[in-house]
C-alpha positions, 0 to 999 in steps of 0.5 A: 566086125563092129559097125562103123559110121557111114555118112550121106550127102544129097546124092551118095552113101560113104560107107567103109570099104568091105571085102565085098568090094573087091571087084570095084577096088580092083577096077577102080585101082586099075584106072589110068588116073590112078595108076598115074596119079596114085600109083600102081599097087600091084592089084591085078586080080580079085584075090589081089584086091581082097587081100588089099582090103584086109590087109591095108584098109580094115585094120586102120578102120578098126584101129581109128575108126575111120579108113577107106570109104566107098562111094555109093551113088543113091539113085542107082546104088552103083559104086562110083569112087573112094575117099577116105582119111588115112593114116599115111606113113611119112606125113604128119596128120590124117590124110584126105584122099578121092579117086573116082571112076573115069565115067563119074568124073566132073560131076562133083561127086569128089567134092561131095564126099570129100567135103562130107568126110572133111567135116567128119573128120572134126565132128564125128572123130575129133581131128583138128588137121587133116593133110592131103597130098597130089603129084605136081601134074595133077591140077584136078585134085589141086583145084578140088582141094583149093575149093575145100578150103585146103592151103597148100603148105609144103612138098613132101617125099614119102618113105620109099619113094623119090617124087616130091608131092604137094602137100596141103593142109586144112586146120580146124579153126578155133570156136568155130568148129569148122576148118580154115 
């Protein structure tokens, strides 16, 4: 596999998720907030997690150069969360997503990683628009998206789902190289 871009912030290394991250992904995808706000992906074993990474994350990384990233805290090399840029069925544009293990919430890590990935979307990957979706009752994610300058644009129901989600959007500003 070719080398893919990793990113750094003051406190984090943000690197593409690999099969070696399967134990961490298994734990993350079964946290209460993941199950409540993102949904049960039926990842119940280490083998399920490995299969999910190989089938869902790595192909997009190989095709587009970006996908799911594992957040690693520099201070102690602990895997604390994931964030990513996703080509999600039913959305027009690339979707920014994030999740943390419960013990790392509320410390600014999701903002730090998501802000860096949003900048990478423009600077490294040439995107001009990002989307983000969240459930109507996920106030924490809505607050973070607004802090990242995403604007509430619409509601959307993804294919094979029934729940209406809030759709946020961030667009590249002409001439500035930034997002609005």
